[in-house]
Phi, psi and omega in degrees: 000125177296153176293328177231134179255122175233159176298150179306322174297328178280332174299314178302317177300308187292320179297315178295314179296318183298313179298319176305307182300312177304312182301309181301313185291321175295316178292320179286323176302308183295320181299323178272000176292147179297142183303324185301333182293339183256004191282341185254141176278052182249173174050235182310320187278349184287130176281123184282156184299318180299334176293342179048049179062032180091346184293335179297309185296319175300315182298316193256341177235005173051051187303321183299334181284340183236354183301326179297340181282339184283122179286151176271116178285355182296341178296337184293342187234141183307313182251029179297152181265109184290138183235006184294316180219152170296129179263334183213174182230012180278160188301317184297311179303310184302317178296322175289329178293315183297312181305313182294328171298329172290317180298317182292323175300308181303317177303322182275338166298309180300325181288339176284325186308315186294348178313326180295333182294341183289347177286347180290316186237003178262147164303157184304314182303313183291322175298313180295330175297319181292325178290318174302318178301308179307313179296311186298324181281320192262330183298313183298323177289325175293320174301316180299313181297316179297318180299306183294324187289322181292325177291316182294316179301324180287321182292315183289324177293326180293328182280345182295147175298143177088009177255000000 
C-alpha cells in the first residue's frame, strides 16, 4: 500500500515529472563533479577480469549491434563531452574520453537509485514498473560505457611510453 494515495492520472503525471527531475539531478550532479574524481580506474570504474576488456559484453549482449541506438546525453550541457563517436585518437583526448565514460557510468548508476522512492506513492504494480524502467533505461548505457572504456583503456595502455 502506497504511503500517499492519489488518482492514477496524478500518479502517472508525478512519475513522469519525478523521473525528469531525477535524470536531470543526477546528470547535473555528475557534470559538476571535479574531473579528478573520475581519473582513476578504481572501485566502481575498474574493469573487472571477468569482463575480459569489454569482450564479455560484446560476446553475450552484442553491444556493437545496438550501441548506435543509445542517445548521447552530452547535448544536455553546453560543454558536455560527446561520446557517441571518437573525434580524435591522440592520448590526451582518449584520456578525457575514458574519464567522461566514468562520469557517464556514475550518472546512470545514480539514476537507478531513486526507483525505490516510487513505492511511496505508486501501487505496488506501478512501483515495480518504475523500477523496471530505471533498470531497462540505465543498465544498457552502463554496459555501453564499460565496453567502450575497456577498449579505450587497452589502447591507451599500449600507447604509454615504456611499453
